[in-house]
C-alpha positions in Angstrom: 0.0 0.0 0.0 2.8 2.4 1.0 4.7 1.6 -2.2 1.7 2.3 -4.5 0.9 5.5 -2.6 4.5 6.6 -3.0 4.5 5.9 -6.8 1.2 7.7 -7.1 2.5 10.8 -5.3 5.7 10.8 -7.4 3.6 10.5 -10.6 1.5 13.5 -9.4 4.7 15.4 -8.7 6.1 14.6 -12.1 2.9 15.7 -13.8 2.8 19.0 -12.0 6.1 20.1 -13.6 5.9 22.0 -16.9 6.7 19.9 -19.9 6.7 19.9 -23.7 3.5 18.4 -25.1 5.5 16.6 -27.7 7.5 14.7 -25.1 4.8 14.1 -22.6 4.7 10.7 -20.9 1.5 9.1 -19.7 1.6 7.0 -16.5 -1.4 4.7 -16.2 -1.9 3.3 -12.7 -4.6 0.9 -11.7 -7.2 2.1 -9.2 -6.1 1.4 -5.6 -8.8 -1.1 -4.8 -8.5 -3.2 -7.9 -6.6 -6.5 -8.3 -5.1 -7.9 -11.5 -7.2 -11.0 -11.7 -7.9 -12.8 -15.0 -11.3 -12.8 -16.7 -13.5 -15.6 -15.2 -14.5 -16.9 -18.6 -10.8 -17.3 -19.5 -10.2 -19.2 -16.3 -13.2 -21.5 -16.9 -12.0 -22.3 -20.4 -8.5 -23.0 -19.2 -9.8 -25.3 -16.5 -12.0 -27.1 -19.0 -9.0 -27.6 -21.4 -6.9 -28.9 -18.5 -9.6 -31.4 -17.5 -9.7 -32.7 -21.1 -6.0 -33.6 -21.1 -4.9 -37.2 -20.4 -3.4 -38.1 -17.0 0.2 -38.1 -18.5 -0.3 -34.7 -20.0 -1.7 -33.3 -16.7 1.3 -34.6 -14.8 3.6 -33.0 -17.3 1.8 -29.6 -17.1 1.8 -29.7 -13.3 5.5 -30.6 -13.3 6.2 -27.7 -15.6 4.2 -25.2 -13.5 6.0 -26.4 -10.3 9.4 -25.9 -11.9 8.4 -22.4 -13.0 7.2 -21.5 -9.5 10.4 -22.9 -8.0 12.5 -20.9 -10.5 10.5 -17.7 -9.8 10.9 -18.1 -6.0 14.7 -18.8 -6.4 15.1 -15.7 -8.6 13.1 -13.6 -6.2 15.1 -14.9 -3.2 18.4 -14.1 -5.0 17.1 -10.6 -5.7 17.3 -11.0 -9.5 14.9 -9.0 -11.7 14.0 -9.2 -15.3 16.2 -7.0 -17.6 13.1 -4.9 -18.5 12.6 -3.7 -15.0 16.3 -3.0 -14.6 16.2 -0.8 -17.7 13.2 1.1 -16.4 15.0 1.6 -13.1 18.0 3.0 -14.9 15.9 5.4 -16.8 14.1 6.4 -13.6 17.5 6.7 -11.8 18.4 9.4 -14.3 15.1 11.3 -14.0 14.2 10.8 -10.3 17.0 9.1 -8.4 15.3 8.6 -5.0 12.2 7.0 -6.6 14.4 4.5 -8.5 16.3 3.6 -5.3 13.0 3.2 -3.4 11.5 0.9 -6.1 14.7 -1.1 -6.3 15.0 -1.6 -2.5 11.2 -2.0 -1.9 11.3 0.1 1.3 12.5 3.4 2.6 15.9 2.7 4.1 19.3 4.4 4.4 20.0 4.1 0.7 16.8 6.0 -0.1 17.7 8.8 2.3 21.2 9.0 1.0 19.9 9.3 -2.5 17.4 11.9 -1.5 20.0 14.0 0.2 22.5 13.8 -2.7 19.7 14.6 -5.2 18.6 17.7 -3.2 22.1 18.9 -2.7 23.3 18.3 -6.2 21.4 16.3 -8.8 24.4 14.6 -10.5 25.7 12.8 -7.3 22.2 11.6 -6.7 22.0 10.1 -10.2 25.4 8.5 -9.8 24.5 7.0 -6.4 21.1 5.7 -7.7 22.8 4.1 -10.7 25.2 2.4 -8.4 22.4 1.1 -6.1 20.3 -0.1 -9.1 23.1 -1.7 -11.1 25.3 -2.8 -8.2 25.0 -5.9 -6.1 26.0 -4.4 -2.8 
């Protein structure tokens, strides 16, 4: 909740600055009370398709899903992220260094405050520090 509120506040702050209409960026956030659940009709059709599979095919599908879940949990535990989110964090580190550090860390901690202070004092050290946090493994 705190993370989505912070992102929403930063989006509002970004949109309040003056900008060129040719280079405007639109940030679309889902409403606060909504979840990202699939369409019930799609779920029903997928369940029906799964029930029509043979026992051997079902075991193979379940084995594949378990392997994917295990890989996801291992990657999340190791702190690895997809390259797309890293690229977006790098872009965000150049534009708003404290926000990039916050999204990378997932919480407001010492790294966030250091980034905020460096950004408020001089923007370039804040950008450098945010890039080190986002791209570094320390």
